[in-house]
N, C-alpha and C positions, 0 to 999 in steps of 0.2 A: 504494500500500500504506500501511496505517496501523500504526504501531508504538507500543507503550506507551513513555512517557518512561522513559529509563534502561534500556531492554531491550537496547540494542546496545553499551553501554559497561561490560560486566562486567569487574571487575578493574582498571579505570582510576581514577585520582584524579579527584575532582570538579573541574569547571572553576572554580567560584567557591570561594574559600578559606573562606567563611563556613559552608559545609556541614560542615566539619570541626570547627568551634568548638562548644563547649557553652555554653548560656546560664547554667547554674548550676554551681558547683563540686560535684563528686561527693564525698560524705562517707561515712564508715563509719557504718553503722547497726546497731542491735541491738534486742533486745526485753527488757523488764523486767516482772516480775510485780508487780502492785500488791498491797495488803493484802487486797483482796477476791478475789484469784485471777485477775483478768483481765490479759491481756497488753497492753502499750502499747509502741509503737515509740519508740526514743530515738536520738539522734545521739551517737556515741561521741566523747569529747574526746581530743585528742592530748596525751599526756604529754610535756612539754618540760622537761628539767632545766635550771634556771637557776642559775648560780653567784651568790653574794651580791653581788659587785662588778659584775655584768654590767648590772643595771638602772640603776645610778647613772651619770650622765654625768660625764665627767672635769671636775674643778674647774678653771676658768680662773684664771690669775694676772693679775688686773686691777689691778696696782699699778705705780707708777713707782718705779724704784730711787732710793734716797736720794742716790746720787752725781749722778744726773741732776737731782734737785730742788735740790741745793746749787748746781750749775752754773747752772741757770736763774735761781736767786735772785741769784747774783752778776751775771749778765748784765742782769737787770732793774734791779738797783741802778745799774749803769753807765749804762743808758739813761735812768733818771730823773735822774741827775746831769747828763747831756748836755742833757736837755730843759730843766732849770732854768737852765742857762747861756745858752740861746738866747733871743733876743727877737724878737717878731713885727714 
């Protein structure tokens, strides 16, 4: 007997996952009337409300605290004094 493909699996999920996928994202469409009276198909844009601070990334604090700078300056001074005293 010869069967058409898919004739015996009514109501079952497809074996391959790719049959469920869509190649392109479905978008909301509509029609718009031009100045001359003809209709043209358009894609409707999604209205997303954005708060003013949402687009800006948070500012990073890329600085070294003054206490750490003073401490490193003291340590560098000590190291330079030790180096001057040593002879090769």
